[in-house]
VOLUM-509334 format. One record per residue: residue number from 1; z, y, x of N, C-alpha, C in turn; residue in one letter. Coordinates in nm, 2 decimals, m for minus. Atoms other than C-alpha are relative to their C-alpha. Layout:
BEGIN
  nuse     n.Z     n.Y     n.X    ca.Z    ca.Y    ca.X     c.Z     c.Y     c.X  numi
   NUM       Z       Y       X       Z       Y       X       Z       Y       X     A
...
***
This chain:
BEGIN
  nuse     n.Z     n.Y     n.X    ca.Z    ca.Y    ca.X     c.Z     c.Y     c.X  numi
     1   m0.05   m0.14    0.01   m0.74   m3.30    0.74    0.02    0.06    0.14     M
     2   m0.01   m0.06   m0.13   m0.76   m3.05    1.02    0.15    0.02    0.03     A
     3   m0.14   m0.02   m0.04   m0.44   m3.02    1.23    0.04    0.15   m0.01     S
     4   m0.04   m0.13    0.02   m0.23   m2.71    1.18    0.00    0.07    0.13     E
     5    0.00   m0.08   m0.13   m0.28   m2.44    1.44    0.14    0.05    0.03     H
     6   m0.13   m0.04   m0.03    0.03   m2.35    1.63    0.04    0.14   m0.06     P
     7   m0.03   m0.13    0.06    0.01   m1.99    1.50    0.04   m0.01   m0.15     L
     8   m0.02    0.01    0.14    0.02   m2.11    1.14    0.15   m0.01   m0.03     D
     9   m0.14    0.02    0.02    0.39   m2.21    1.17    0.08    0.13    0.03     A
    10   m0.07   m0.13   m0.04    0.48   m1.87    1.33   m0.02    0.11   m0.11     L
    11    0.03   m0.11    0.09    0.32   m1.67    1.05    0.11    0.03   m0.10     R
    12   m0.10   m0.02    0.10    0.60   m1.72    0.80    0.12    0.08    0.06     F
    13   m0.11   m0.09   m0.05    0.89   m1.58    1.02   m0.05    0.13    0.04     P
    14    0.06   m0.13   m0.04    0.66   m1.31    1.15   m0.02    0.09   m0.12     L
    15    0.03   m0.07    0.12    0.55   m1.21    0.81    0.13    0.04   m0.08     R
    16   m0.12   m0.02    0.06    0.90   m1.24    0.67    0.07    0.13    0.06     A
    17   m0.05   m0.11   m0.08    1.02   m1.00    0.94   m0.07    0.13   m0.04     A
    18    0.08   m0.11    0.04    0.73   m0.77    0.86    0.03    0.05   m0.14     G
    19   m0.04   m0.04    0.14    0.82   m0.77    0.49    0.12    0.08    0.00     F
    20   m0.12   m0.07    0.00    1.17   m0.67    0.56   m0.01    0.14    0.06     V
    21    0.02   m0.13   m0.06    1.06   m0.39    0.79   m0.08    0.09   m0.08     G
    22    0.08   m0.09    0.09    0.80   m0.26    0.55    0.08    0.05   m0.12     L
    23   m0.08   m0.03    0.12    1.04   m0.27    0.26    0.10    0.11    0.03     T
    24   m0.10   m0.10   m0.03    1.32   m0.08    0.42   m0.07    0.13    0.06     F
    25    0.07   m0.11   m0.05    1.08    0.15    0.61   m0.06    0.09   m0.11     G
    26    0.06   m0.08    0.10    0.88    0.26    0.31    0.10    0.04   m0.11     M
    27   m0.10   m0.04    0.09    1.19    0.27    0.09    0.06    0.13    0.06     Y
    28   m0.05   m0.12   m0.06    1.33    0.53    0.34   m0.09    0.12   m0.02     G
    29    0.10   m0.11    0.01    1.01    0.73    0.34   m0.02    0.05   m0.15     L
    30    0.00   m0.04    0.14    1.00    0.72   m0.04    0.12    0.09   m0.04     L
    31   m0.12   m0.08    0.03    1.35    0.86   m0.06   m0.01    0.14    0.06     E
    32    0.02   m0.13   m0.07    1.27    1.14    0.19   m0.11    0.08   m0.08     V
    33    0.10   m0.07    0.07    0.95    1.23    0.01    0.04    0.04   m0.14     D
    34   m0.06   m0.04    0.13    1.13    1.23   m0.33    0.09    0.12    0.01     T
    35   m0.09   m0.11   m0.01    1.40    1.46   m0.20   m0.07    0.13    0.03     A
    36    0.07   m0.12   m0.03    1.14    1.70   m0.07   m0.10    0.05   m0.11     L
    37    0.10   m0.03    0.11    0.93    1.70   m0.39    0.07    0.07   m0.11     S
    38   m0.05   m0.06    0.13    0.97    1.90   m0.71    0.02   m0.11   m0.10     R
    39   m0.03    0.10    0.10    1.12    1.71   m0.99   m0.12   m0.04   m0.08     A
    40    0.12    0.03    0.09    0.79    1.73   m1.19   m0.10   m0.09    0.08     A
    41    0.09    0.08   m0.08    0.61    1.55   m0.90    0.05   m0.14    0.04     D
    42   m0.06    0.12   m0.05    0.85    1.26   m0.85   m0.06   m0.13   m0.05     R
    43    0.07    0.12    0.05    0.67    1.02   m1.07   m0.12   m0.04    0.08     E
    44    0.12    0.02   m0.08    0.35    1.07   m0.88    0.04   m0.05    0.14     V
    45   m0.05    0.04   m0.13    0.54    1.04   m0.55    0.04   m0.15    0.00     V
    46   m0.04    0.14    0.02    0.69    0.71   m0.67   m0.12   m0.10    0.00     L
    47    0.12    0.09    0.01    0.35    0.56   m0.76   m0.08    0.00    0.13     H
    48    0.07   m0.01   m0.13    0.19    0.69   m0.44    0.06   m0.10    0.10     T
    49   m0.07    0.09   m0.10    0.45    0.49   m0.23   m0.01   m0.14   m0.05     W
    50    0.02    0.13    0.05    0.42    0.19   m0.46   m0.13   m0.06    0.04     M
    51    0.13    0.04   m0.03    0.05    0.18   m0.40   m0.01   m0.03    0.15     R
    52    0.00    0.02   m0.15    0.09    0.22   m0.02    0.07   m0.13    0.04     R
    53   m0.08    0.12   m0.03    0.36   m0.05   m0.02   m0.08   m0.12   m0.03     Y
    54    0.08    0.12    0.05    0.14   m0.29   m0.22   m0.12   m0.03    0.10     G
    55    0.11    0.02   m0.09   m0.16   m0.24    0.01    0.04   m0.04    0.14     R
    56   m0.05    0.04   m0.13    0.04   m0.27    0.32    0.04   m0.15    0.00     A
    57   m0.03    0.14    0.01    0.17   m0.61    0.19   m0.12   m0.08   m0.01     L
    58    0.12    0.07    0.00   m0.18   m0.72    0.12   m0.05   m0.03    0.14     L
    59    0.04    0.01   m0.14   m0.27   m0.66    0.48    0.09   m0.10    0.08     K
    60   m0.10    0.08   m0.08    0.05   m0.82    0.61   m0.02   m0.15   m0.03     L
    61    0.01    0.14    0.04   m0.01   m1.15    0.41   m0.14   m0.05    0.00     Y
    62    0.14    0.04   m0.01   m0.38   m1.16    0.47   m0.08   m0.02   m0.13     G
    63    0.07    0.01    0.13   m0.49   m1.11    0.11   m0.12    0.09    0.01     L
    64    0.13   m0.07    0.00   m0.86   m1.02    0.09   m0.04    0.00   m0.15     D
    65    0.02   m0.01    0.15   m0.89   m0.89   m0.27   m0.13    0.06   m0.04     V
    66    0.12   m0.06    0.06   m1.22   m0.84   m0.44    0.03    0.06   m0.14     R
    67   m0.04   m0.07    0.12   m1.19   m0.60   m0.73   m0.13    0.03   m0.09     V
    68    0.11   m0.03    0.10   m1.42   m0.58   m1.04    0.06    0.07   m0.12     G
    69   m0.04   m0.07    0.12   m1.39   m0.34   m1.33    0.06    0.13    0.02     G
    70   m0.06   m0.13   m0.02   m1.25   m0.03   m1.16   m0.10    0.10    0.04     L
    71    0.11   m0.10   m0.04   m1.58    0.13   m1.04   m0.04    0.08   m0.12     S
    72    0.04   m0.10    0.10   m1.66    0.44   m1.24    0.11    0.02   m0.11     G
    73   m0.11   m0.01    0.10   m1.32    0.41   m1.42    0.03    0.15   m0.04     L
    74   m0.05   m0.14    0.02   m1.25    0.78   m1.38   m0.10    0.10   m0.06     F
    75    0.10   m0.08    0.06   m1.57    0.91   m1.53    0.05    0.04   m0.14     Q
    76   m0.05   m0.05    0.13   m1.46    1.13   m1.82    0.15    0.00   m0.01     G
    77   m0.14    0.00    0.00   m1.10    1.08   m1.73    0.05    0.04    0.14     E
    78   m0.04   m0.05   m0.13   m0.96    1.29   m1.45    0.10   m0.08    0.07     P
    79   m0.10    0.07   m0.08   m0.79    1.10   m1.17    0.12    0.09    0.03     A
    80   m0.11   m0.08   m0.03   m0.44    1.22   m1.10    0.09   m0.07    0.10     R
    81   m0.09    0.06   m0.10   m0.20    1.16   m0.82   m0.06   m0.11    0.08     G
    82    0.05    0.10   m0.09   m0.25    0.83   m0.64   m0.13   m0.06   m0.04     P
    83    0.12    0.05    0.04   m0.55    0.75   m0.85   m0.12    0.07    0.06     A
    84    0.11   m0.08   m0.05   m0.76    1.02   m0.70   m0.07   m0.06    0.12     A
    85    0.08    0.06   m0.11   m1.03    0.88   m0.48    0.03   m0.14    0.04     G
    86   m0.04    0.13   m0.04   m0.90    0.53   m0.49   m0.02   m0.09   m0.12     A
    87    0.01    0.10    0.11   m0.95    0.21   m0.69    0.15   m0.03   m0.04     E
    88   m0.14    0.01    0.04   m0.62    0.24   m0.87    0.00    0.04   m0.15     Y
    89    0.01   m0.03    0.15   m0.59    0.21   m1.25    0.12    0.08   m0.04     Y
    90   m0.11   m0.09    0.05   m0.39    0.50   m1.40    0.08   m0.07   m0.11     P
    91   m0.09    0.06    0.09   m0.09    0.40   m1.60    0.00    0.06   m0.14     G
    92    0.00   m0.07    0.13   m0.15    0.64   m1.89   m0.14    0.02   m0.05     R
    93    0.13   m0.03    0.06   m0.44    0.69   m2.13   m0.03    0.15    0.00     D
    94    0.03   m0.14    0.00   m0.62    1.02   m2.17    0.09    0.09   m0.09     P
    95   m0.09   m0.09    0.08   m0.37    1.14   m2.44    0.14   m0.01    0.05     V
    96   m0.13    0.00   m0.06   m0.07    1.06   m2.22    0.09   m0.12   m0.04     G
    97   m0.08    0.12    0.04    0.05    0.72   m2.37   m0.01   m0.10    0.11     V
    98    0.01    0.10   m0.10    0.14    0.45   m2.12   m0.09   m0.12   m0.04     G
    99    0.08    0.12    0.02   m0.09    0.14   m2.09    0.08   m0.12    0.03     R
   100   m0.06    0.13   m0.03    0.02   m0.22   m2.11   m0.11   m0.09    0.07     V
   101    0.09    0.09   m0.07   m0.16   m0.43   m1.84    0.05   m0.14   m0.02     F
   102   m0.04    0.14    0.02   m0.16   m0.81   m1.91   m0.09   m0.08    0.10     V
   103    0.07    0.08   m0.11   m0.25   m1.06   m1.63    0.05   m0.14    0.00     M
   104   m0.05    0.14   m0.02   m0.23   m1.43   m1.58    0.08    0.00    0.13     N
   105   m0.10    0.00   m0.11    0.05   m1.53   m1.34   m0.01   m0.13    0.08     H
   106    0.03    0.12   m0.08   m0.02   m1.77   m1.05    0.09   m0.01    0.12     R
   107   m0.06    0.00   m0.13    0.18   m1.67   m0.74    0.10    0.12    0.01     S
   108   m0.09   m0.11   m0.04    0.46   m1.45   m0.60   m0.09    0.11    0.06     A
   109    0.09   m0.10   m0.05    0.16   m1.27   m0.44   m0.06    0.09   m0.11     L
   110    0.05   m0.08    0.11    0.06   m1.14   m0.78    0.07    0.14    0.00     D
   111   m0.07   m0.13    0.00    0.32   m0.86   m0.75   m0.06    0.09    0.10     I
   112    0.07   m0.09   m0.10    0.15   m0.73   m0.43   m0.13    0.05   m0.06     M
   113    0.13   m0.04    0.05   m0.18   m0.72   m0.61    0.03    0.11   m0.11     V
   114   m0.03   m0.10    0.10   m0.02   m0.53   m0.90    0.04    0.13    0.06     T
   115   m0.04   m0.13   m0.06    0.14   m0.27   m0.68   m0.11    0.07    0.06     L
   116    0.11   m0.06   m0.07   m0.18   m0.22   m0.49   m0.10    0.07   m0.09     A
   117    0.11   m0.04    0.08   m0.41   m0.16   m0.78    0.03    0.06   m0.14     F
   118   m0.03   m0.04    0.14   m0.22   m0.07   m1.10    0.13    0.10    0.01     F
   119   m0.11   m0.09    0.01    0.01    0.23   m1.17    0.09   m0.05   m0.12     E
   120   m0.08    0.06    0.11    0.26    0.03   m1.36    0.13   m0.05    0.05     A
   121   m0.13    0.06   m0.01    0.62   m0.08   m1.39   m0.02   m0.15   m0.03     T
   122    0.01    0.14    0.02    0.65   m0.46   m1.37    0.11   m0.06   m0.09     V
   123   m0.10    0.07    0.07    0.83   m0.68   m1.62    0.02   m0.13    0.07     V
   124   m0.03    0.12   m0.08    1.01   m0.96   m1.43    0.12   m0.07   m0.04     S
   125   m0.11    0.09    0.04    1.26   m1.24   m1.46    0.13    0.07    0.05     R
   126   m0.12   m0.08   m0.02    1.62   m1.11   m1.46    0.07   m0.04    0.13     S
   127   m0.07    0.04   m0.12    1.75   m1.31   m1.16   m0.05    0.07    0.13     D
   128    0.06   m0.06   m0.11    1.51   m1.13   m0.93    0.08    0.13    0.04     L
   129   m0.07   m0.12   m0.03    1.73   m0.82   m0.95    0.11   m0.02    0.10     A
   130   m0.10    0.03   m0.09    1.99   m0.99   m0.74   m0.04   m0.05    0.13     G
   131    0.05    0.06   m0.13    1.77   m1.12   m0.46    0.01    0.10    0.11     W
   132    0.00   m0.09   m0.12    1.81   m0.98   m0.11   m0.13    0.07    0.02     P
   133    0.12   m0.08   m0.03    1.56   m0.71   m0.02   m0.09    0.02   m0.12     V
   134    0.09    0.00    0.12    1.32   m0.80   m0.31    0.06    0.07   m0.11     V
   135   m0.07   m0.06    0.11    1.58   m0.71   m0.57    0.02    0.15    0.02     G
   136   m0.03   m0.14   m0.02    1.66   m0.38   m0.41   m0.13    0.08   m0.02     M
   137    0.13   m0.07    0.02    1.29   m0.28   m0.40   m0.04    0.00   m0.15     A
   138    0.04    0.01    0.15    1.23   m0.40   m0.76    0.08    0.10   m0.08     A
   139   m0.08   m0.09    0.08    1.52   m0.20   m0.89   m0.04    0.15    0.02     R
   140    0.03   m0.14   m0.03    1.42    0.12   m0.71   m0.13    0.05   m0.07     R
   141    0.13   m0.04    0.06    1.06    0.12   m0.86    0.01   m0.02   m0.15     V
   142   m0.01    0.00    0.14    1.19    0.07   m1.21   m0.04   m0.12   m0.07     G
   143    0.04    0.13    0.06    1.12   m0.30   m1.27    0.09   m0.02   m0.13     T
   144   m0.08    0.04    0.13    1.22   m0.41   m1.63    0.03   m0.15    0.01     L
   145   m0.05    0.14   m0.02    1.42   m0.73   m1.61    0.02   m0.07   m0.13     F
   146   m0.02    0.07    0.12    1.42   m0.99   m1.88    0.05   m0.14    0.02     V
   147   m0.05    0.13   m0.01    1.61   m1.31   m1.93   m0.07   m0.08   m0.12     D
   148    0.08    0.07    0.10    1.36   m1.54   m2.11    0.07   m0.09   m0.10     R
   149   m0.07    0.09    0.08    1.63   m1.76   m2.25    0.09    0.08   m0.10     S
   150   m0.09   m0.09    0.09    1.81   m1.46   m2.43   m0.09    0.08   m0.09     S
   151    0.07   m0.08    0.10    1.67   m1.32   m2.75    0.05    0.15    0.01     K
   152   m0.05   m0.14   m0.01    1.90   m1.01   m2.70   m0.07    0.07    0.12     R
   153    0.07   m0.06   m0.12    1.75   m0.95   m2.35   m0.15    0.03   m0.03     S
   154    0.14   m0.02    0.04    1.40   m1.00   m2.49   m0.02    0.13   m0.09     G
   155    0.01   m0.12    0.08    1.46   m0.74   m2.76    0.02    0.13    0.07     S
   156   m0.03   m0.11   m0.08    1.61   m0.50   m2.51   m0.12    0.04    0.08     A
   157    0.11   m0.03   m0.08    1.31   m0.52   m2.29   m0.12    0.05   m0.08     V
   158    0.10   m0.06    0.09    1.07   m0.46   m2.58    0.03    0.14   m0.02     V
   159   m0.04   m0.14    0.03    1.26   m0.15   m2.66   m0.02    0.09    0.13     Q
   160    0.02   m0.07   m0.12    1.26   m0.05   m2.29   m0.15    0.03    0.03     A
   161    0.15   m0.02   m0.01    0.88   m0.10   m2.28   m0.05    0.11   m0.09     M
   162    0.04   m0.11    0.10    0.84    0.12   m2.59    0.04    0.14    0.06     C
   163   m0.04   m0.13   m0.06    1.04    0.40   m2.42   m0.09    0.04    0.11     T
   164    0.09   m0.03   m0.12    0.84    0.37   m2.10   m0.14    0.04   m0.04     A
   165    0.13   m0.04    0.04    0.51    0.38   m2.28   m0.01    0.13   m0.06     L
   166   m0.01   m0.13    0.06    0.61    0.68   m2.49    0.01    0.11    0.11     K
   167   m0.01   m0.10   m0.11    0.69    0.86   m2.16   m0.12    0.00    0.09     R
   168    0.12    0.00   m0.08    0.35    0.78   m2.02    0.00   m0.09    0.12     G
   169   m0.01    0.09   m0.11    0.45    0.50   m1.79   m0.07   m0.13   m0.03     R
   170    0.07    0.12    0.02    0.22    0.20   m1.75    0.10   m0.12    0.03     G
   171   m0.09    0.12   m0.01    0.38   m0.15   m1.78   m0.09   m0.12    0.03     V
   172    0.08    0.12   m0.03    0.24   m0.47   m1.62    0.09   m0.12   m0.04     M
   173   m0.07    0.12    0.06    0.33   m0.79   m1.80   m0.08   m0.13    0.04     V
   174    0.06    0.13   m0.02    0.26   m1.15   m1.71    0.04   m0.09   m0.12     Y
   175   m0.05    0.05    0.13    0.27   m1.28   m2.07    0.00   m0.15   m0.02     P
   176   m0.02    0.15    0.00    0.25   m1.65   m1.99    0.14   m0.03    0.02     E
   177   m0.15    0.02   m0.01    0.62   m1.61   m1.91    0.04   m0.06    0.13     G
   178   m0.04    0.06   m0.13    0.61   m1.80   m1.58   m0.13   m0.03    0.08     T
   179    0.12    0.03   m0.08    0.37   m1.91   m1.30   m0.06   m0.14   m0.04     T
   180    0.07    0.12    0.02    0.11   m2.18   m1.35   m0.11   m0.02    0.11     F
   181    0.12    0.02   m0.09   m0.17   m2.34   m1.14   m0.13   m0.01   m0.08     S
   182    0.13    0.01    0.07   m0.54   m2.34   m1.22   m0.04    0.12   m0.07     G
   183    0.06   m0.12    0.07   m0.76   m2.11   m1.42    0.02    0.00   m0.15     D
   184   m0.02    0.00    0.15   m0.65   m2.21   m1.77    0.12    0.10   m0.03     E
   185   m0.10   m0.09    0.03   m0.46   m1.92   m1.92    0.09   m0.05   m0.12     V
   186   m0.09    0.06    0.10   m0.15   m2.05   m2.11    0.03    0.10   m0.11     R
   187   m0.03   m0.09    0.12   m0.03   m1.91   m2.45    0.08    0.12    0.04     P
   188   m0.07   m0.13   m0.03    0.10   m1.55   m2.44    0.13    0.01   m0.09     F
   189   m0.12   m0.04    0.07    0.45   m1.45   m2.54   m0.03    0.13   m0.07     R
   190    0.04   m0.12    0.08    0.46   m1.17   m2.80    0.06    0.13    0.04     A
   191   m0.07   m0.13   m0.03    0.69   m0.91   m2.65   m0.08    0.12    0.03     G
   192    0.07   m0.12   m0.05    0.45   m0.69   m2.47   m0.10    0.05   m0.11     A
   193    0.09   m0.04    0.11    0.21   m0.69   m2.77    0.07    0.07   m0.11     F
   194   m0.09   m0.07    0.09    0.49   m0.60   m3.00    0.02    0.15    0.04     T
   195   m0.02   m0.13   m0.06    0.57   m0.30   m2.78   m0.12    0.09   m0.01     A
   196    0.13   m0.08    0.00    0.21   m0.19   m2.75   m0.04    0.04   m0.14     A
   197    0.04   m0.03    0.14    0.15   m0.21   m3.13    0.09    0.11   m0.06     C
   198   m0.10   m0.10    0.06    0.47   m0.01   m3.21   m0.04    0.14    0.05     R
   199    0.03   m0.13   m0.06    0.36    0.27   m2.97   m0.15    0.04   m0.02     V
   200    0.15   m0.03    0.00   m0.02    0.25   m3.02   m0.06    0.00    0.14     G
   201    0.04    0.00   m0.13   m0.06    0.18   m2.65   m0.12   m0.09    0.02     A
   202    0.11    0.09   m0.03   m0.38    0.04   m2.50    0.05   m0.12    0.08     Q
   203   m0.02    0.12   m0.08   m0.38   m0.32   m2.37   m0.11    0.00    0.10     I
   204    0.10    0.01   m0.10   m0.57   m0.35   m2.04    0.01   m0.15    0.05     V
   205    0.00    0.14   m0.05   m0.66   m0.72   m1.97   m0.05   m0.01    0.14     P
   206    0.04    0.02   m0.14   m0.68   m0.84   m1.61    0.00   m0.15    0.03     V
   207    0.01    0.14   m0.04   m0.79   m1.18   m1.48    0.01   m0.01    0.15     G
   208   m0.03    0.02   m0.14   m0.68   m1.30   m1.14   m0.03   m0.15    0.05     L
   209    0.03    0.13   m0.06   m0.80   m1.59   m0.92    0.02    0.00    0.15     A
   210   m0.02    0.01   m0.14   m0.71   m1.71   m0.57   m0.10   m0.11    0.05     Y
   211    0.09    0.09   m0.07   m0.95   m1.89   m0.33    0.07   m0.07    0.11     G
   212   m0.06    0.07   m0.11   m0.89   m2.12   m0.04    0.11   m0.09   m0.03     G
   213   m0.12    0.09    0.02   m0.56   m2.30   m0.01    0.07    0.04   m0.13     A
   214   m0.07   m0.02    0.13   m0.36   m2.34   m0.33    0.11    0.10    0.02     D
   215   m0.10   m0.10   m0.01   m0.15   m2.03   m0.38    0.10    0.00   m0.11     S
   216   m0.08    0.00    0.12    0.02   m2.13   m0.70    0.15   m0.03    0.03     S
   217   m0.15    0.01   m0.02    0.40   m2.10   m0.73    0.05   m0.09   m0.11     Y
   218   m0.03    0.10    0.10    0.49   m2.42   m0.92    0.09   m0.11    0.07     V
   219   m0.09    0.11   m0.05    0.78   m2.67   m0.87    0.04    0.01    0.14     D
   220   m0.05   m0.02   m0.13    0.91   m2.53   m0.55    0.09    0.13    0.00     E
   221   m0.09   m0.12   m0.01    1.17   m2.27   m0.44   m0.09    0.12    0.04     S
   222    0.07   m0.12   m0.04    1.06   m1.91   m0.38   m0.02    0.00    0.15     F
   223    0.01    0.00   m0.15    1.13   m1.95    0.00   m0.10   m0.10    0.04     A
   224    0.10    0.10   m0.03    0.92   m2.27    0.01   m0.14    0.05   m0.03     A
   225    0.13   m0.05    0.04    0.64   m2.10   m0.18   m0.05    0.10    0.11     H
   226    0.04   m0.10   m0.10    0.64   m1.80    0.06   m0.03   m0.06    0.14     M
   227    0.03    0.06   m0.12    0.66   m2.02    0.36   m0.14   m0.07    0.00     A
   228    0.13    0.06    0.00    0.35   m2.21    0.25   m0.11    0.09    0.00     R
   229    0.12   m0.09    0.01    0.13   m1.92    0.15    0.00    0.09    0.13     V
   230    0.00   m0.08   m0.12    0.24   m1.73    0.47   m0.06   m0.06    0.11     S
   231    0.06    0.06   m0.11    0.10   m1.99    0.69   m0.16    0.02    0.01     R
   232    0.15   m0.02    0.01   m0.26   m1.91    0.58   m0.03    0.13    0.08     A
   233    0.05   m0.12   m0.07   m0.45   m1.67    0.81   m0.05    0.10   m0.10     R
   234    0.07   m0.09    0.10   m0.64   m1.53    0.51    0.00   m0.06   m0.13     R
   235    0.01    0.05    0.14   m0.62   m1.57    0.13   m0.09    0.08   m0.08     I
   236    0.09   m0.08    0.09   m0.92   m1.46   m0.07    0.05    0.00   m0.14     P
   237   m0.04   m0.01    0.14   m0.85   m1.34   m0.42   m0.09    0.10   m0.07     A
   238    0.09   m0.09    0.08   m1.03   m1.16   m0.70    0.07    0.04   m0.12     A
   239   m0.04   m0.04    0.14   m0.93   m0.95   m1.00   m0.11    0.07   m0.07     I
   240    0.10   m0.07    0.09   m1.14   m0.84   m1.29    0.08    0.07   m0.11     E
   241   m0.07   m0.08    0.10   m1.03   m0.56   m1.52   m0.09    0.02   m0.11     V
   242    0.08   m0.01    0.12   m1.15   m0.56   m1.87    0.01    0.14   m0.07     G
   243   m0.01   m0.13    0.08   m1.21   m0.28   m2.13    0.13    0.00   m0.07     A
   244   m0.13   m0.01    0.07   m0.89   m0.15   m2.29   m0.02   m0.04   m0.15     P
   245    0.00    0.05    0.14   m0.80   m0.30   m2.63    0.09    0.09   m0.08     I
   246   m0.08   m0.09    0.09   m0.68   m0.06   m2.90    0.10   m0.08   m0.08     A
   247   m0.10    0.07    0.08   m0.36   m0.15   m3.08    0.05    0.08   m0.12     T
   248   m0.05   m0.08    0.11   m0.29    0.14   m3.32   m0.04   m0.06   m0.13     A
   249    0.03    0.06    0.13   m0.26   m0.01   m3.67   m0.04   m0.14    0.00     G
   250    0.05    0.14   m0.01   m0.34   m0.36   m3.55    0.12   m0.10   m0.01     Q
   251   m0.10    0.11    0.01   m0.16   m0.69   m3.61    0.04   m0.05    0.13     N
   252   m0.05    0.05   m0.13    0.05   m0.81   m3.32   m0.07   m0.13    0.04     V
   253    0.06    0.13   m0.03   m0.08   m1.17   m3.34   m0.15    0.01    0.03     D
   254    0.14   m0.02   m0.02   m0.44   m1.05   m3.36   m0.03    0.06    0.14     A
   255    0.02   m0.07   m0.13   m0.40   m0.82   m3.05    0.03   m0.10    0.11     V
   256   m0.03    0.10   m0.10   m0.23   m1.10   m2.86   m0.11   m0.10    0.02     R
   257    0.11    0.10   m0.01   m0.51   m1.35   m2.94   m0.12    0.07    0.07     D
   258    0.12   m0.07   m0.07   m0.78   m1.09   m2.84    0.03    0.02    0.15     E
   259   m0.03   m0.02   m0.14   m0.60   m1.02   m2.52    0.00   m0.13    0.08     S
   260    0.00    0.14   m0.06   m0.56   m1.39   m2.44   m0.14   m0.04    0.03     H
   261    0.14    0.03   m0.01   m0.93   m1.44   m2.49   m0.07    0.08    0.11     Q
   262    0.05   m0.09   m0.10   m1.01   m1.14   m2.27    0.04   m0.04    0.14     A
   263   m0.05    0.04   m0.13   m0.79   m1.25   m1.99   m0.06   m0.13    0.05     V
   264    0.06    0.13   m0.04   m0.93   m1.60   m1.99   m0.15    0.02    0.05     Q
   265    0.14   m0.03   m0.04   m1.29   m1.46   m1.97    0.00    0.07    0.13     A
   266    0.00   m0.07   m0.12   m1.19   m1.23   m1.69    0.04   m0.09    0.12     L
   267   m0.03    0.10   m0.11   m1.03   m1.52   m1.49   m0.12   m0.07    0.04     V
   268    0.12    0.07   m0.03   m1.36   m1.70   m1.51   m0.09    0.09    0.08     H
   269    0.08   m0.10   m0.07   m1.54   m1.38   m1.39    0.06    0.02    0.14     R
   270   m0.06   m0.01   m0.13   m1.29   m1.35   m1.10   m0.03   m0.12    0.08     A
   271    0.04    0.12   m0.08   m1.35   m1.71   m1.00   m0.14    0.00    0.04     R
   272    0.14   m0.01   m0.04   m1.72   m1.65   m1.01   m0.03    0.10    0.11     A
   273    0.01   m0.10   m0.11   m1.68   m1.34   m0.79    0.04   m0.07    0.13     R
   274   m0.04    0.07   m0.12   m1.49   m1.55   m0.54   m0.11   m0.10    0.05     L
   275    0.10    0.09   m0.04   m1.76   m1.82   m0.54   m0.12    0.06    0.06     A
   276    0.12   m0.07   m0.05   m2.04   m1.57   m0.49    0.02    0.06    0.14     S
   277   m0.02   m0.06   m0.13   m1.87   m1.43   m0.18    0.03   m0.10    0.11     D
   278   m0.03    0.10   m0.11   m1.81   m1.76    0.00   m0.12   m0.02    0.09     I
***
C-alpha cells in the first residue's frame, strides 16, 4: 500500500475549518438576501443559496460528480429560479406539486450531492438537529427530522411531507433508512411513498455511486467518517436520475417496488459511468 502523503493528514482539519467558514458565511449571506427580497421570492432565494452551498462543499471536499439524466430536463418545462441555466432538478412538477426524490444512501457526502443538484428539503435522522454547525444549517433550510424508532415521529414526518408537497416543495428521502456500503440497494421504508401517493406527487428515482477509496459511512462515528473521506484529494462520484414515476391512484407497495427497481438500475448506470471515465 502506498504511504500516506503528508498533506493527506492535513486535509481533514483544513476542510473542517473550511466547512465551518462556508456554513456560517453562506448562512449570513442567505439571511441578508432573504431580508432584502420580497416575500414571494424567498423560497427561490433559499434554494439558490442551498445550491451554491452544496456546490461549494463539493469543491471543498474534492468531489468530482458526473451527472446523468438532467440534460434536456427543462424542455417543455420552464426553468425557474436556481434551475435556470443549470443542472438542477426543480422540486415541483409542471402543475405545482412537489416531487419526492428517492436515492440510495452511502455516505455523509450524499447530503452535499443533494444540495448541489436537487431543489429539495431533506428527510434526516432526528439527532442531527442538535449537532454543532450541521444542525443549525439543517434547521435553517427546512430539514424534516425523523426518529426511526418512533411510530409517532414517523407518522408526523409523513404528514409534514404531505404538507410540503402540497405547497410545491420537493423532498429528498433516503428510503433505505440508513447508510450502507456497496451497490446493492436495500429494502425501502414506506413513509415517503405513502406521502407521495396521498398527494399524487411524482417519485423521481436517483442512483448514486462513489469511486476510488471507500466512502461508505458504516460502523464508525460521524467524525471518524469525515476524517477518513477528508483525507482523499479527490473523490469521483456519479448520479443518474431516472424518469418520474406517477403515483396518483397507485398502490403504495407497488410504487415502492417500482421505485426500488428503478434506483437499483440507476446505481448500476452510475457505476458504469464511473468505470467509463477512469
